[in-house]
ZAMI-931580 format. One line per field, with one value per residue: x, y, z of N, C-alpha, C, O, CB in turn; residue number from 1; residue in one letter. Coordinates in pm, 1 decimal. Glycine has a CB too. Layout:
<atoms>
n_c1 = (X:...);
n_c2 = (Y:...);
n_c3 = (Z:...);
ca_c1 = (X:...);
ca_c2 = (Y:...);
ca_c3 = (Z:...);
c_c1 = (X:...);
c_c2 = (Y:...);
c_c3 = (Z:...);
o_c1 = (X:...);
o_c2 = (Y:...);
o_c3 = (Z:...);
cb_c1 = (X:...);
cb_c2 = (Y:...);
cb_c3 = (Z:...);
num = (NUM:...);
residu = (a:...);
</atoms>
This chain:
<atoms>
n_c1 = (14109.9:14378.4:14361.2:14620.8:14780.6:14725.1:14743.6:14671.5:14751.1:15021.5:15208.6:15245.9:15439.8:15404.5:15386.2:15317.6:15255.8:15307.0:15027.9:14926.1:14685.4:14480.5:14554.0:14530.2:14247.9:14130.0:14175.2:13978.8:13738.7:13454.6:13367.9:13070.9:12928.3:12683.2:12379.2:12095.7:12123.7:12252.3:12215.5:12001.1:12143.2:12400.4:12396.5:12344.2:12580.0:12760.8:12692.8:12737.6:13016.4:13103.7:13024.2:13168.1:13421.3:13372.1:13336.8:13065.5);
n_c2 = (18426.1:18275.2:17922.1:17810.0:17953.9:17897.2:17790.2:17492.7:17375.1:17409.3:17204.6:17155.3:17313.2:17587.6:17918.4:18289.6:18454.3:18224.3:18188.3:18402.1:18506.5:18400.1:18527.5:18785.8:18784.7:18707.3:18925.8:19108.0:19003.5:18933.0:18675.2:18592.0:18407.9:18200.6:18030.6:17813.6:17783.4:17979.2:18190.2:18451.4:18601.8:18574.8:18662.3:18932.6:18962.9:18960.6:19171.0:19376.7:19352.2:19403.5:19650.1:19826.5:19776.7:19908.2:20125.3:20229.3);
n_c3 = (6900.5:6680.2:6610.1:6607.6:6755.1:7023.1:7351.8:7399.2:7135.3:7147.0:7121.4:6820.7:6745.9:6601.5:6539.3:6562.7:6283.4:6111.9:5998.3:5823.0:5749.4:5901.8:6126.4:6058.8:6012.4:6261.0:6403.6:6307.0:6341.2:6546.2:6797.9:6918.5:7204.8:7155.1:7151.3:7246.0:7522.1:7663.6:7939.6:8074.9:8268.1:8168.2:7932.7:7971.2:8104.8:7895.6:7726.7:7885.8:7926.1:7651.7:7620.1:7810.8:7707.4:7446.7:7533.6:7570.2);
ca_c1 = (14279.1:14374.9:14415.1:14768.8:14886.3:14664.3:14831.9:14628.3:14827.8:15158.2:15291.1:15260.6:15550.4:15358.4:15390.2:15248.1:15318.6:15265.3:14915.5:14886.1:14527.1:14398.1:14599.6:14432.4:14104.9:14098.2:14170.5:13888.8:13603.2:13431.9:13255.2:12978.3:12864.4:12518.2:12328.2:11977.4:12128.0:12296.8:12104.7:11981.9:12237.3:12517.8:12377.8:12374.9:12744.5:12825.7:12635.7:12798.3:13154.5:13125.5:12961.1:13277.6:13522.6:13381.1:13303.7:12930.3);
ca_c2 = (18393.0:18159.0:17808.3:17793.3:18015.1:17862.2:17681.1:17344.5:17343.7:17453.0:17099.7:17173.1:17408.5:17688.2:18054.3:18411.4:18463.8:18098.3:18170.6:18543.2:18521.8:18360.1:18626.9:18903.2:18801.4:18708.3:19050.5:19174.4:18930.0:18896.9:18574.8:18574.3:18281.0:18208.5:17889.5:17819.2:17759.1:18104.9:18244.0:18584.5:18669.2:18557.1:18798.6:19058.3:18982.3:18980.4:19283.0:19484.3:19323.8:19458.5:19807.7:19846.5:19744.1:19975.8:20258.0:20297.9);
ca_c3 = (6900.1:6579.7:6646.0:6594.3:6868.0:7135.8:7422.6:7361.5:7020.6:7155.2:7064.2:6692.4:6739.5:6525.8:6600.6:6510.4:6140.2:6037.6:5934.1:5834.9:5716.6:5987.7:6233.7:6064.4:6031.9:6406.9:6469.7:6280.6:6374.9:6710.0:6769.2:7037.5:7237.6:7080.3:7166.2:7321.1:7680.3:7746.1:8037.5:8088.6:8309.9:8077.4:7826.8:8069.3:8132.7:7780.0:7677.2:8006.7:7877.5:7548.2:7652.1:7880.7:7592.0:7362.3:7599.5:7532.8);
c_c1 = (14291.0:14418.4:14562.2:14864.8:14799.5:14734.0:14776.6:14711.4:14972.6:15244.8:15322.6:15370.7:15503.8:15364.1:15331.9:15328.0:15328.0:15164.5:14863.1:14759.8:14443.8:14418.0:14483.1:14290.7:14050.5:14095.6:14051.6:13731.0:13575.8:13327.4:13199.1:12945.5:12727.8:12478.1:12188.0:12000.9:12221.0:12197.1:12114.4:12089.7:12358.4:12516.6:12405.7:12534.8:12805.5:12831.9:12759.8:12951.2:13190.3:13105.0:13098.2:13392.9:13513.2:13339.8:13186.8:12855.1);
c_c2 = (18264.4:18039.8:17763.1:17851.7:17969.8:17751.5:17529.1:17304.7:17379.2:17337.6:17073.7:17250.8:17529.3:17813.4:18158.2:18426.0:18354.3:18095.6:18322.5:18551.4:18504.4:18462.2:18735.1:18897.2:18780.8:18830.2:19158.3:19127.7:18885.1:18795.9:18591.0:18451.7:18318.6:18058.6:17899.5:17814.8:17877.0:18179.1:18382.3:18676.9:18674.5:18647.4:18926.7:19064.5:18998.5:19109.6:19387.7:19471.1:19403.6:19616.3:19891.7:19850.4:19883.7:20122.1:20327.3:20367.4);
c_c3 = (6783.8:6672.8:6701.8:6669.1:6997.6:7216.5:7412.0:7246.5:7021.6:7076.9:6937.7:6653.6:6624.4:6599.6:6519.1:6373.4:6048.4:5948.4:5914.2:5829.8:5823.6:6116.3:6200.7:6062.1:6171.0:6469.5:6421.0:6278.3:6522.4:6702.2:6927.0:7072.8:7202.2:7083.1:7270.1:7479.5:7752.0:7798.2:8023.9:8147.5:8253.5:7993.1:7894.7:8086.1:8028.2:7728.6:7763.1:7971.9:7771.4:7554.2:7732.6:7776.8:7499.1:7412.6:7556.7:7639.5);
o_c1 = (14219.5:14485.9:14597.7:14985.8:14830.2:14774.3:14864.7:14750.5:15040.1:15329.4:15408.4:15399.8:15598.2:15346.8:15294.1:15449.7:15351.4:15171.5:14768.0:14710.1:14346.6:14326.9:14385.8:14219.0:13940.9:14030.3:14030.9:13633.9:13650.3:13226.1:13268.5:12929.4:12671.7:12542.7:12180.6:11908.2:12256.5:12105.7:12212.2:12123.4:12431.1:12616.1:12490.4:12598.5:12915.5:12935.8:12847.2:13018.2:13292.2:13175.9:13119.7:13458.3:13610.4:13315.2:13184.2:12748.1);
o_c2 = (18165.2:18047.2:17703.1:17829.4:18041.6:17645.7:17443.4:17188.2:17380.9:17363.4:16989.1:17258.8:17559.0:17811.6:18126.7:18409.6:18370.6:18032.6:18362.9:18615.5:18577.0:18482.1:18767.1:18988.7:18827.4:18851.2:19265.9:19188.1:18820.8:18804.5:18599.9:18371.3:18427.6:17974.7:17983.9:17839.6:17871.9:18228.6:18436.8:18787.3:18770.3:18715.6:19009.0:19169.6:19052.7:19163.9:19455.0:19573.3:19472.3:19692.7:20010.6:19954.7:19956.1:20216.1:20443.7:20422.6);
o_c3 = (6797.3:6775.5:6803.3:6668.8:7092.8:7168.0:7419.3:7253.7:6918.7:6991.2:6912.7:6534.2:6551.2:6721.4:6406.3:6364.4:5928.6:5842.8:5981.1:5922.4:5844.4:6196.7:6269.0:6102.7:6202.1:6571.7:6476.9:6232.8:6596.3:6632.8:7028.2:6980.9:7213.1:7020.3:7359.4:7556.6:7869.7:7732.3:7972.7:8104.5:8279.7:7968.3:7860.1:8078.9:8039.2:7690.9:7708.3:7986.1:7778.4:7488.7:7708.9:7778.0:7477.2:7337.1:7516.6:7613.8);
cb_c1 = (14346.7:14482.3:14393.7:14803.9:14917.4:14535.8:14842.6:14468.3:14769.4:15203.6:15252.3:15155.4:15697.9:15230.6:15525.6:15258.2:15445.7:15231.8:14821.2:14936.3:14475.9:14421.6:14775.3:14455.0:14037.2:14184.8:14309.1:13931.0:13595.4:13377.5:13311.1:12862.2:12882.9:12511.3:12461.3:11890.4:12199.0:12373.5:12119.7:11874.6:12248.8:12528.7:12219.1:12297.2:12819.5:12778.1:12449.9:12762.8:13173.4:13052.0:12792.8:13291.1:13473.7:13316.8:13407.8:12836.3);
cb_c2 = (18329.0:18181.1:17754.8:17824.1:18211.2:17827.8:17718.8:17329.1:17403.8:17473.6:17004.0:17220.1:17321.5:17660.3:18094.2:18552.5:18502.6:18006.3:18071.9:18628.8:18425.3:18210.4:18689.0:18979.1:18712.3:18633.5:19110.2:19214.2:18801.6:19031.7:18396.0:18634.2:18228.0:18273.9:17785.2:17705.3:17597.6:18197.6:18203.0:18595.0:18644.3:18440.0:18816.5:19037.9:18874.4:18906.6:19297.2:19432.4:19189.3:19392.8:19796.7:19742.6:19589.0:19917.6:20348.9:20198.8);
cb_c3 = (7087.2:6440.4:6553.0:6486.7:6859.0:7102.8:7581.9:7320.5:6912.5:7316.2:7093.3:6645.3:6694.2:6479.9:6630.9:6617.3:6149.0:6117.0:6013.4:5742.5:5616.5:6011.4:6216.4:5968.6:5945.3:6478.4:6450.1:6181.3:6290.6:6815.9:6711.1:7023.3:7390.4:6890.4:7236.7:7275.8:7715.2:7672.7:8192.7:8158.6:8408.8:8009.9:7766.2:8232.1:8196.4:7694.1:7718.5:8194.7:7837.1:7459.5:7783.5:7987.5:7496.2:7263.4:7583.2:7478.7);
num = (1:2:3:4:5:6:7:8:9:10:11:12:13:14:15:16:17:18:19:20:21:22:23:24:25:26:27:28:29:30:31:32:33:34:35:36:37:38:39:40:41:42:43:44:45:46:47:48:49:50:51:52:53:54:55:56);
residu = (m:p:l:h:v:q:e:c:f:k:y:l:n:l:k:e:g:d:f:p:i:s:e:k:v:s:k:e:i:m:s:l:p:m:n:p:y:v:s:d:e:e:i:e:f:i:v:g:s:l:a:k:e:l:r:c);
</atoms>
């Protein structure tokens, strides 16, 4: 979700359509949590969630 439409930035009074490139890119790119502190359990949850979503 682009920053300008997130609840925490609502005070900026921005709306969908204000940054069309950001909105387009946010629908085409998936960000995965990646850091050395992600546990095996969290990785399994992420993979399972993706598999359900993609119907693998």
